[in-house]
Structures are given as C-alpha cells and as structure tokens.
N, C-alpha and C positions, 0 to 999 in steps of 0.2 A: 948645471946639477942636476944628477939624477933624479929621476923622479921620485922616487921610494926615502928622497934624502933632501929633497927639500922644503923648507920650513914654512907650516900651512900657520893662518891666520884668517880665519872664517866663521863667519855667522853660519850659512846655510853647506852642509858635507851632500855633497850627492852620491848616494852607493851607486856605482857603475863598474859591469862585468863586458859588456858591450852587445848583451841584447838589446832584442827589439822595443822589450820594456822600459829596459831601461833607457832606452833613449826618449822614452816617455819621463822621466824622470829630470831629465837632462831640461826639459819646457818646463816642468813645472818648477824644478831651482832657478831656472832662469828669468820666472814670472815671480817668485816667491821673494826674491834677495833685492835688496832696495839698489844694490850699484852691483857688475862684475866683479867688482874684488873683490864681495863679501861671499864668494862661492870660491869651494874646494871638491875636488875629485876622491875618491878613494875605492880602492879594490880590496877585497880580503883574500888574501890566500891562507888554507888551514894549517900548512907546515912547509918549511924550506924541504929540497932534497937531498937524497944524502949525495948522488952523485954529484960530482961539481958542472960537471957538462948538462946535467939533466938541472938540476937548478939557474944555470945560466941561460936555461929555453925558458924556462920556467917563469923567471923573472923580467925577462924579453916581452914575451906574452903579456904577461900583468901591465908591465908599461907602455905597450904598446896598444894596449886594450884601452887606456885611463887620454893616451894620447889622441885615440878616434873618437874620444868622445870629446875632449878639449878643443877639438876640429868644430866635432861637431853644436857644441856650443858658442862657436863663432870668437875662440877667447883662447889663444892658446900659448898663453904664460896661466892660464890656471892653474894655481898648487894640486900637488896629485901626490896622493902618498898609497902606496903599497902595503897591510896593514898584514902582520903574520897572528893569525889567533883561530884556535879551534872550533869557535864558534862567531858567526859572520855577521848577526847581531852585538853579541859582548864587545868584539874589534872594534866595528862601528860607536859606540857607545862610549868604550874606551877615548880612543879618540877626539870624539867631540867632547867629551869632559876636557881633554889634557886642550884643549883649544879653545875652553870655555865656548863653542858654539850653540845654536841656540835649536838649533833644525836639525835633522838626518831628512832625505827626502831618495825613498823606494819607487819605483816600479811596483807592478800591479802583479801578481802572481802569473805565469802566462798564460793558465788556462781561464783568465777574466776575460768575460762579453766586453767588447768593445763599450765605452764611454762606463764603465761601473767601473770601484776602484776595489781590491782586494787584497790586506797586504802578503808579501810573500816572507814563508816562512821564516825567512831571516829577521824579519821583521816581529814578528810576533813574539817574542822573547821580549825585546825592549817594550809592548804594549802592554806584555802584563806584568813586567815589574822595571820596567826602563821608568828614569831620572829627566829626559829629553825628550820635546816634540819631535812628531812622527809625523811627517808628510804622505802621502803615498800617493801617485798620478794614476789618473785613469787610465785605463787601459787605450789605445789607439790614439793620445794625445797628441803623439809625435803627425798626426797626420792631418792634425784639424790648422788650417791655414790662420797664419797670424791668429794663433790661440791668445785668448786673452782671457785676466780673471776679471767678466763685467758684472757677477752675482757672486754675495756671498749667506749661506745659512748657518743656523746657531744650531747645535742640539743642548737647549736648554738642560742645567745643570744646578739640581737645588743644593743652595747654604755657594755657592761658587761660581761667580760672576769670571771666571778668568778665561772662559768661550769666547761669551760676550767683548769681555775686554780688547782680546786677540783679534776678531773679527773687527770690530769698531775699528783699529788701528791701522790695520789692513785695510781697510774701506775709504781710509780716508787718504791714506799713499796710492793705492791702486784706483781710486776716482770708481767704485766698485759702490753696488748698491746692497744693503743688507736687508735680504726678504725677513720680511715679518711673520708668514706665514708656514705655507708651501716652500721648504730646500730641498724636496727631490728631485728637483732637476737644475740645481744649482752650480755653476763652476767651481765654485769650494764651498767644503762642508767643513764647519770648524766644529769640533768635537770636546767637551770640557771632562774630566775624569768625572766618574763617582764619586758620593758623598761619604764620607769615610777612609777616602783615601787618603793615603800618606802625603802630606806638603810635598811639594814637588817630584811626585811620582804621578805613573801612568796606569790609572786601573778605568777599564771598560765593561760597563754591567753588559747583563745578556740582550735586556731591552736595546740599548742603543747599539748594539751589533746589530739586531733583527733590523734595525732602523737603514742601516747602514749597509745592507744586504741587500735592500729594495732601494735606493736609490742610485743616482747616477751623476757622476762630479767627481772630481777630486777632494782627497781628505786629508785635515789636519788636525790633529789630535792633540790635547794640550794636556801637561801637568798640571794636576792639585795644586793652586794656588801661586800659579808661575805662567802668567803670561808670555805670547811667544812674541817677542819684540824684534821686528829687522829692519 
C-alpha cells in the first residue's frame, strides 16, 4: 500500500523531511516511544502540483524521504504519511489529533549549535497555540553513539505538576534519573505550560524560553493539565 494511504495508529509522530536535523528527530522519537509499533513518520507537502507529471515526481520524492527515514529507524514497516497543508505545523497537528497521538517530534532548526534544542519554524505555531505535546531533538543527537535518556530535568510551573508527572513516568520506564536541581545538561528537559494556559494547550512563558536557550539537551513541552503518556 502506498505510504501516503497507509493507515496510521501511533502515539509518537515524527516530522521527517530527510534533512540532517530530522535524523536527530528519528533518534529522539525512538528513545521516547514505548515500543517501535507506537511510532509513525509524516512529511508535509504544502500543495499538489497542477501538472500530473510534476505531481507524480513530487509525491515520489516525498515518499522516498519517508522511506529513508524508515530505513534509518531500522523499521521498514513503520507507518508513513504524506500530508497536504499550507502550514507544516497545522498539518502535523491535525494528523496527530486524527490519530489520537500524544506527541509530535521535530528536529531542531538547522542553525542550532550541537547539543542545543531550538524549535524549527514548523513547530513554533504549535508551541504558541497547539494542543499536543511537542518534542525537539538536540542538534547532533544522531551522532551520539548509543544515545540514551539517562537524566531528565523539569522546568517547574506553578499550579501545574503536569511536567513533573510526565518526567516521573518517563524516568520510570527509561530507568532515568530526574534531576532535582541543575537540569542545564540533562538529556531531556520536560517543560510545562505557563500558569493560566487553557487546559490541554501549550503556552511557554518568556522566562522559560530564556532558560531553554541556555540549556543543553532535547526538550519535551507538555500541554497544560495534560501529561504526555507514552
């Protein structure tokens, strides 16, 4: 069955376009998913081509990118979906909602220094008004031999322990340590949404964004009052 028509059912959707930083997203998605059957790959095309031959080529290119991602995951049967949307973020969020996924995983922006996580433009929309968990892989994660999540930090948020719940659950499954004080160099930083954010929505304060800019490691942002369960 062609990838763009394959039925998906996954907790973790990895945004993948074949770029190096999206190879980082593959690594993080594989680390976060409880088992390989919970992952899926997605690529967003903004519009179909009017010319049938150009459309065939464009669709083939999209499917080949996803096929390469499946090969790098070591899971050739992972579900893959080509999505049409004027906005990459909106298209991925709509797909995640239709599949009842818990998380979308992105690679960092292409200008991000190694070891740091910087959301790409496609993730910014969801970080501002989204309703699903977002993970951003640290740049260069693909080059870390036998990458693991051994330490998890939490950015505490007043009146909402959603981030702590998510971190504790992940730590238990991954046998990782939740750092009590300094999370600047944790393998994964779990971030809760700011006080006053609508239930189930993502909203980051300026202070939290500043902390993340100085931190090293991948990042997982959790919607208000909605722990990410993987």
